[in-house]
C-alpha positions, 0 to 999 in steps of 0.5 A: 838349338840341339837341346832345345830341339830335344827338350821341345820333343819331350812334350810331343812325346808324351802327348803321342804317348797320351794320344795312344793310350787313349786310342787303345783304351777306346779300341779296347772298348770297341772290341768288347762291345763287339765281343757282347754284340757277337755273344748276343747274336751268335746264339740266335744264328745258331738257332736259325741254323739248327731251325734250317737243318732240323726237321720240325720240332713236333718230330723230336726224335727220327730216322732219315727222311727220304732225302737223308736216306740218299746219304744213310739208310738206317734200319732196325735189322738187316743183313749186317757185315760189320758191328760196332758198340759205342759206350757212354762213359762218365768222366765226371758225374756228381756221384763220383767225380771230383766236386771242383770239376763237377762244380766248374763244368757240370757233369761230363760224358764221353762216347767210347770210341769217339771215332769209328771208321766204316766202309761205304755201302757196307751195312754196319750194326752200330749199338749204343750203350747207355751205361748211366742209370739215371741220364739220358743221352742222345745221339744226332748224326749229321752229314759233313756239311752238318745237316741233321740225318737222324735224332735218336734217344739213348735211355738210361741202362739200355742198348739202342741198335740200328743198321746204318748203310752210308752211301756217301764217303766222308766224315759224319760227326755225331753228338749227345746235344744233352752233353755238349760240347764234350759228348761228340765223335766222328764216323769216317766213312771209306770208299768200298774195298776193291773186289780184285 
């Protein structure tokens, strides 16, 4: 009897394994289908989120509007208490970069420094140097909730300077929208120093 139970359980085990393989194959198919659907839907959702956060396209480059100016004020000139220079760096470009890297990833750029710490209510001159002779960059600054605050062009071989005065603490991401995902940075806005 014991040997019959073992022999009878072998076909049952084989059936269970076959069922498991079929179920796993079906689950993999469902997972792949979900990933394909997500990859089709995600760009549309990003487009909707961008449309909500950004001003109308007829205003391609812009400084903060009245609402955004409550978070950060930006002016061409002013009484400056601090200065920071940010360079655009070519990490891998078609003229000098490794051919394999450029072929796989395209041209790669970075901001340097990519992290800046400044104080709230301290007028700070931020100067962006575009060091590339033939590549235009841009600068999009967002609030901590990713609301777009400003969008500037950084023309080739040029310096673009503005006085930034942040009125809120937090981390403010900035991007070159042309060269994503690698060309980005953060401005950490700290509380003012105490006057004791």
